[in-house]
N, C-alpha and C positions, 0 to 999 in steps of 0.2 A: 756837519761833517765830523763832529766829535764821536759819533756813533758808527763811523765807517773807518776802514783801514785801506791804505793804498795797496793795490794788487799789482798794478803795472801800467802800461801805456799802449794805446793803439798806435802801431808804428807805421803801417802802410797797407795799401789795398793788396788783395791777393788775386782777385779775378774781376772780370767785367760784370759779374752777377752780384757784386756788393760785398763779397767776403773780405775780411780784414785779418791782419796778423796783430796779435796782442802779446807783447813781451811781458811775462809775469816775473815779479821779483819775489822768489820763494825758494826755499831749500827743499820743498816737498811738492813738486809740480803735479804729481799724481792725485793729490787731494782735490784738484780743480778740474779733473776730466769729466765730471758729471754735473757741473753747475748748470743751472737753468736760466739764471738772470745775472746781469752785471749792471753796475751803476757807472755811468760815464759822465765826467764833468766837462760840459761844453755849453756855450751860450750863458756862461756865468751861473750855471746851476747843475745840480746832480740829476741826471735823467736815467730812468730805468729802461733797460733793454732786455727783451726776452731772446734767448738763444735758440735758433732752429737747429743748427748743426755745430758741433764742437769736436775738434780733433787736434792732436798735437802736430805741429809743423816741424818743430825741433824740440829739444828737451824743455826749454823754458819759453817756448813760443806756441801760443794757441792760434789755430786757424778757425775763425768764427764766422758764422752766417747768422745775422740778427733778423728777427721779424721786423718788417717795415723798411729794411734796407735791401733794395734789389738791384741797384746799379752803382756805377762808379761815382756819379754825382752825389748820391746820398751817402756813400761811404766816405767821400772826401770831407764831409762835414765833421766827422769824428776823428780823422787822422790827427795824431799828436795829442790826443786827449788822454787824460789820466783816467784810470779804471779803478773802481772801489767795490768793496763788499762790506756788508754789515759786520761789526765786531762779533756778533753772535755766530758767524760762520767760521771763526777761527777755531782750529782744534785746540783742545785743552792741553797745556804743557805741564809737565811735572818735573820734579827734581831741580837741577840747576839750569834748566832751559826756561827761557822767558821771552815774552814780547816786550819790546822797548816801552810801549805805552803803559804796560801794567806795572812797571817798576818806578815810574815817576812818583816821588814822595816817599820811596823806600829809604830807610836809613842805611848808610854804608858804615860797616864796622870793620876796621883793620885789626888783624890779630896781634899787631904790635902796638899801634897808637890808640886803639879803642875806637870809640864813636867819632867818625869824621864829620858826618852831617847828612842832610837829605839830598837825594838826587832831584835836581831841578829840571834837567833835560838830558837828552842824549845828543851828542854831536856825531853825526855820521860822516866819516871820512873814507877816502879810497883806501888808505893804508891801514887805519886802525880807528874803530869807533870808540868813543869816550863817554864815560859817565861824567856829567857836570854836577859837582857836589857843592852845596853851599856850606862852608865852614866859617861861622862867625862873619857872615856877609862877604866872604872872599870865595872865589872859585877854586876848587880843587879838581884837576882833571885826572881821571883814573881810566886806563885802557880797559876795554871790555874784552877780556881774554879768558878762555876756559881755565888756563893754568892759575889765574889770579883769583877766580871765584871759587870759594870753598863751600859756600852754602847759600841757597836762596830760601829764606824762611817767609813764606807767604802769610802765615798766621800772624807773625810779628812784624811784617812789612820791613824785613831786614835782608841785607846781602852782606855776608861775611867774606872778606877778601884777605888775601896774603899778597901784598904788592912787593915788587922788587925793592931791595935795600936802597934806601935813600929817596925813593919817589915821594912818599908822603912828606918827608923832611924838607923837600923843595918848597912846600906850601905852608907847613905848620912848624913853627918853632916851639919845641917842647920845653 
């Protein structure tokens, strides 16, 4: 699974012919209108499915007809299953845009405090996603917000941030 990324979830059947709706989790749904295969996790494994027909049902919902799924009974087997694609299918991002998986182990440098530590994980929340940074074996939580991120340096594996006054001080006694 480490070579795949989560794209979305099969949410429900669409027709008696085995079509399903897949809610995709992306800011760029148009990138997925021509995909030919998807990987669906069910029966405790990742299974590849070839797509016969793909169209948008809504902005972030694909209506799909898979090869080998031709009725409601077969479609029911994949309802509520997570959908994945290989990491190699992700478009390349540049500048200060990044995928969460690519910045794990990047060093966070605050423009006031200097080096804070390495990103160990990302906590995804409804209100605000957070970098989880290891600073001397203590967790520092930094909101992932465009206003705070000054530079993503992929060559040096660093993210330069300017956090709100007092945020880093909550975690680090200088």
